[in-house]
N, CA and C atoms as an extended XYZ file, in Angstrom:
147
Properties=species:S:1:pos:R:3:atomname:S:1:resname:S:1:resid:I:1 pbc="F F F"
N       208.995       38.208       50.559 N   UNK     1
C       209.091       36.504       51.595 CA  UNK     1
C       209.853       36.435       50.877 C   UNK     1
N       210.797       36.681       49.558 N   UNK     2
C       210.601       35.578       49.057 CA  UNK     2
C       212.173       36.278       47.969 C   UNK     2
N       212.383       38.187       48.535 N   UNK     3
C       213.122       38.863       49.220 CA  UNK     3
C       213.749       39.313       47.454 C   UNK     3
N       212.372       39.598       46.554 N   UNK     4
C       212.086       40.139       45.538 CA  UNK     4
C       211.979       41.978       45.262 C   UNK     4
N       211.298       42.073       47.033 N   UNK     5
C       211.427       43.658       47.349 CA  UNK     5
C       212.417       44.814       46.666 C   UNK     5
N       214.493       43.750       46.942 N   UNK     6
C       215.020       44.661       47.208 CA  UNK     6
C       215.424       44.350       45.229 C   UNK     6
N       215.184       43.561       44.854 N   UNK     7
C       215.302       43.419       43.526 CA  UNK     7
C       214.758       45.057       42.673 C   UNK     7
N       215.501       45.496       41.356 N   UNK     8
C       215.022       46.256       40.701 CA  UNK     8
C       216.027       46.733       39.690 C   UNK     8
N       215.692       47.151       38.595 N   UNK     9
C       216.290       47.186       37.668 CA  UNK     9
C       216.607       46.318       36.809 C   UNK     9
N       216.682       46.248       35.901 N   UNK    10
C       216.171       44.628       34.779 CA  UNK    10
C       216.935       43.741       35.325 C   UNK    10
N       217.498       43.172       36.306 N   UNK    11
C       217.487       42.363       37.037 CA  UNK    11
C       216.213       42.163       37.619 C   UNK    11
N       215.683       43.101       38.641 N   UNK    12
C       214.166       42.552       39.068 CA  UNK    12
C       213.194       42.346       38.337 C   UNK    12
N       213.322       43.094       37.052 N   UNK    13
C       212.323       42.840       36.703 CA  UNK    13
C       212.316       40.878       35.012 C   UNK    13
N       213.702       40.818       35.500 N   UNK    14
C       213.223       40.031       34.902 CA  UNK    14
C       213.267       38.627       36.042 C   UNK    14
N       213.629       39.247       36.906 N   UNK    15
C       213.504       37.514       38.822 CA  UNK    15
C       212.477       38.003       38.209 C   UNK    15
N       211.105       38.979       38.053 N   UNK    16
C       209.701       39.000       38.257 CA  UNK    16
C       209.529       38.342       37.092 C   UNK    16
N       209.294       38.679       35.840 N   UNK    17
C       209.170       37.911       34.907 CA  UNK    17
C       209.572       36.140       35.313 C   UNK    17
N       210.200       36.007       35.368 N   UNK    18
C       210.740       34.566       35.422 CA  UNK    18
C       210.021       34.192       36.154 C   UNK    18
N       209.129       34.458       37.683 N   UNK    19
C       208.848       33.789       38.743 CA  UNK    19
C       207.134       33.821       37.840 C   UNK    19
N       206.866       34.241       37.402 N   UNK    20
C       205.313       34.487       36.555 CA  UNK    20
C       205.883       32.956       35.621 C   UNK    20
N       206.271       33.047       35.491 N   UNK    21
C       206.338       32.071       34.394 CA  UNK    21
C       206.741       30.914       34.730 C   UNK    21
N       207.234       30.707       35.729 N   UNK    22
C       207.270       29.704       37.089 CA  UNK    22
C       206.184       29.794       37.044 C   UNK    22
N       205.511       30.662       37.832 N   UNK    23
C       203.826       30.546       38.455 CA  UNK    23
C       202.801       30.007       37.731 C   UNK    23
N       202.913       30.659       36.484 N   UNK    24
C       202.369       29.785       34.844 CA  UNK    24
C       202.351       28.211       34.815 C   UNK    24
N       203.618       27.972       34.659 N   UNK    25
C       203.603       26.432       34.380 CA  UNK    25
C       203.518       25.276       35.373 C   UNK    25
N       203.732       26.099       36.629 N   UNK    26
C       202.806       24.949       37.677 CA  UNK    26
C       201.067       24.842       37.495 C   UNK    26
N       200.671       25.792       37.594 N   UNK    27
C       199.444       25.607       37.266 CA  UNK    27
C       198.874       25.564       35.709 C   UNK    27
N       199.802       25.516       34.274 N   UNK    28
C       198.850       24.707       33.657 CA  UNK    28
C       199.119       23.609       34.387 C   UNK    28
N       200.266       22.724       34.752 N   UNK    29
C       200.627       21.661       35.093 CA  UNK    29
C       199.427       20.106       35.848 C   UNK    29
N       199.343       21.378       37.123 N   UNK    30
C       198.294       20.970       38.913 CA  UNK    30
C       197.119       21.876       37.803 C   UNK    30
N       197.086       22.266       37.375 N   UNK    31
C       195.496       22.381       36.587 CA  UNK    31
C       195.173       20.577       34.835 C   UNK    31
N       195.653       20.732       34.441 N   UNK    32
C       195.837       19.976       33.717 CA  UNK    32
C       196.012       18.201       33.849 C   UNK    32
N       196.866       18.023       35.342 N   UNK    33
C       197.060       16.325       35.929 CA  UNK    33
C       195.713       16.297       36.706 C   UNK    33
N       194.880       18.220       36.974 N   UNK    34
C       193.679       17.905       38.005 CA  UNK    34
C       192.681       17.165       36.728 C   UNK    34
N       192.980       17.950       35.468 N   UNK    35
C       192.222       18.279       35.203 CA  UNK    35
C       191.128       15.845       34.175 C   UNK    35
N       192.647       15.466       34.255 N   UNK    36
C       192.800       14.366       33.755 CA  UNK    36
C       192.182       13.509       34.361 C   UNK    36
N       192.190       13.789       36.369 N   UNK    37
C       192.062       12.499       36.754 CA  UNK    37
C       189.908       12.710       37.011 C   UNK    37
N       189.801       14.087       37.133 N   UNK    38
C       188.665       15.082       37.866 CA  UNK    38
C       187.805       14.069       36.343 C   UNK    38
N       187.872       15.130       35.118 N   UNK    39
C       187.264       15.093       34.165 CA  UNK    39
C       186.820       13.815       33.055 C   UNK    39
N       186.723       12.311       33.371 N   UNK    40
C       185.497       11.832       33.418 CA  UNK    40
C       184.864       11.911       34.373 C   UNK    40
N       185.569       11.654       35.653 N   UNK    41
C       184.050       11.643       36.527 CA  UNK    41
C       183.255       12.649       37.004 C   UNK    41
N       183.430       13.776       36.720 N   UNK    42
C       182.713       15.204       36.547 CA  UNK    42
C       181.415       14.836       34.834 C   UNK    42
N       182.177       14.650       33.944 N   UNK    43
C       181.428       14.419       32.747 CA  UNK    43
C       180.282       13.245       32.944 C   UNK    43
N       181.277       12.388       33.486 N   UNK    44
C       179.665       11.323       33.694 CA  UNK    44
C       178.018       11.825       34.525 C   UNK    44
N       179.872       12.483       35.479 N   UNK    45
C       177.926       13.538       36.481 CA  UNK    45
C       177.716       14.151       35.760 C   UNK    45
N       177.294       15.347       35.169 N   UNK    46
C       177.675       16.067       34.411 CA  UNK    46
C       175.817       15.511       32.878 C   UNK    46
N       176.141       14.288       32.546 N   UNK    47
C       175.657       13.935       31.654 CA  UNK    47
C       174.426       12.579       32.728 C   UNK    47
N       174.753       13.134       33.312 N   UNK    48
C       173.643       12.205       34.123 CA  UNK    48
C       173.929       10.792       34.210 C   UNK    48
N       175.277        9.885       33.836 N   UNK    49
C       175.574        8.684       33.473 CA  UNK    49
C       175.880        7.884       34.709 C   UNK    49
């Protein structure tokens, strides 16, 4: 899909590590934003307020 199938050796390893780190950063930012938007509302619902 991204052409990483043909990457091999140290360059392939570095590419895969880089992609995993970028994915982790995107998930971290995305879940942080989601928690910031929905966290207070969900907390109030769970507390029954």
